[in-house]
Phi, psi and omega in degrees: 000314181294323178298318179293320176304322183289344173278355180246318188240151174259151170269172171289315184227138172235188174227158181281186185296336178279341184080003186253345181244119178281140183233124176288139179243277174286332172284150179276337177205161179276122179296132177220168173296323185292321182266004177084359178295330171252125183291159182300328179275358176074012185254359180225131175238121184250127178253122168271127187257153176297147181270337192264006186276135176232148171290162183298340178270006176096348179287145181288143172280130182222176178297337178298326179293322179295311181296316180298319182296319176299317179297323179294321177297319184276350179292115182298344179281346180265138176277109178236152183287328179199154172242012184303130183089308180294334178286355176267001177271124179281317180194165175232125176262148177232079182297335173207177185295343187237025176219128175234124185247113179269121175259121186264151175285333180204163178298137185214093188297330178283009189308307187295328178269006179248311187288105179050051183218196185273068180271183178290336174228082185301135174245144182238153184282136182243159188282122179294325185291341178259336188237352189296337183267000183270142177294330173206165184247014185298321184242021182296143177301332177307327183297337179261351179214066187292151178241125182233203181233003194278181183294342182233143178262138175297132184242312187208145175227105174264100190303133179079359184232300181196166173235149180235144177226141179242158187294146170256093188296344181263015183302133189292341179268350181140151181293130179299149181268338179274148178275337181194150170238127175242120176263107181270140177263105183239106187285347185247125183291329178296322176295317177302314182299315181295321180288329176292320179297324183266005178067020171289330171233161183246356185201131168259117183288120176049068177304136179290155176304325181294316178290325177303321178301328179277330186268350187309316181232034189285319188197143175292347178276357183242131174249136176249110180267133177255110189257125178297140177223151174274083179205163178215159170247136184201184177245127177261141177248130175283105187291347179270352176291130184303323179291315184280354177295339179273117182299335178297324179291317180296317180291325177299319178298318178298319180291337185278352188251129179270097185296315183296322178296321178296318179301315182291314184288324188262330184243001181056035179064023172284338178259171175241135177300138187269140171236024186181167174290314186273131178303156188286356174277349184268148181294338181275357180298134179256307178086156178077005183261061178213154179260126181295152178298117184203083182302323180296317178295325178297314180297320179297321180292321176297322176299318178297330180276002175096008181267132181233148181298134175270181183299333180261010178092346178279134180298144177227156178205122181052040177079004181253134178281147177276081184236129187225142173285151179226105187259154181196167176264118191288347178285346178271108186297320180298317180289326177302314179287324181296322179297323178297318178294315180299318179302318180291318179299317183286326176300324182295340178250010174093018179250125177270131176242142181243093182297141176217125184256151178222160166293147179302326180296331178273319182297317186258011181296154178299164182303314182291343180260013175081023181303138181295311182288316184293338177257010177054041178265055182199166172253302175240150177218135171258116178202194182213182179217135177244125184241181177267200185281344177271143183281004181309122179233021184298331181291344181261331193234358181272151179300328182283355186260017174299143176304141010269007184281344181194199183243032176279074185291339181279347184060039178280135179214113177223122187290336175290321176295317178302317181298319179291322177298318178296322175301315182294329182276335189260349181245136185267346182276141187295323183298315179295318181294319180299318178298320179296319180289333173297318178295315181299314182293326176294317179295316181295321179298318182279326181274332175053057171285335176220148172248117182278118185273305180205164175257107177296144167250136179292129176266122176242111181265122185227161172288148177295345178281346184277110183252155176079004182276113185216073183305143171269177186289003179236321186218143183278337192254019185296334182237040189297337178292345180265354179292144174205155177227000000 
């Protein structure tokens, strides 16, 4: 969905294929402390906007569009997926058509990578001249015929079948090289594979690890790109469970699991085993924050915590079996298989796990909608997290981020971690933030509210004829005007 949005709308700021270089798009430059775009007190972010940008209907793009889109996000009548970050904006001034000044309620270091940029939930700027008079945009006709600023114009939507886009020859970054883009909706991966082999399609969007296993050496006409992403797959511990309240038990579970074997068996080595929350391509990566696979050490640690083998091999303590539920969303094939492996690893050290599957809509539902994770109705959970280009993880690990205020599903609360999170959020310089994330990762490693198993890499299977395709770590379509076949 975000990739398709990116074929319609531009962000203010993007990043290149490495994820390390910020690139201005609708903005004329990236705001920094050095160029004055970020004020010395950290409470004002000023965007200078490009002068030559036009909407697909010919109207000029201006700062009014930026301000209106923020107001639309904050409008309670509009259905939005999140207001995170944008709710820290006090107001936006538009002193002229090509300047937008964001006034913040508090210092917020991820601002530039959050506001209409490559965040974990990217938001894109929409046209004020077409939507500004509506009380809400939920049912606007615009939603079926969107107007953007990007290299391609939305042309046709055959529901359930495909979408079409045609070139915007006046695109300010350069004339697109493709004559048309057709996004086909193909629900079956075997069909996708066959159509890629016969050149009926040129790209399989986010190939599953299972299909990657089949395509790795399938044909010289197919290239499989492994794209770094800021995401992880892991195990969550419900910190309020009496058994899991003991950190020795949580660390024993981490020691009982062979991460590298899981990566090979489940992802066909498309992923990398994790030694930290943040993937190693990111500046916030610390490394070394993982427990090596050691079943004997796991059993010894459980012994130190007072657990002894029962007659059936399951550890017992004060007449209670070491038995834990293990929840997951069954539509995810990798997790279905992963739960079986975890169950075997934990059984080998005397821990009984009782797998229970849910639809993703139920497992990840908000607290008020009865979500399993948000209401802590689980013991262990295998799931993951996908973030943006900024390493901010406060929504996962701060005491204030318990649902519904955030996604701290483990109900982890450590005031030393909170202090470091605040340091990371309040300082804009990378050195200070990196030091804070070193503290955060050390605390998580020792407290073990989550065990990070691996960092998935997005698999993009393409025809060898598809040139210029270079996804960044958040979005595949950031440079679509450079694509060619």
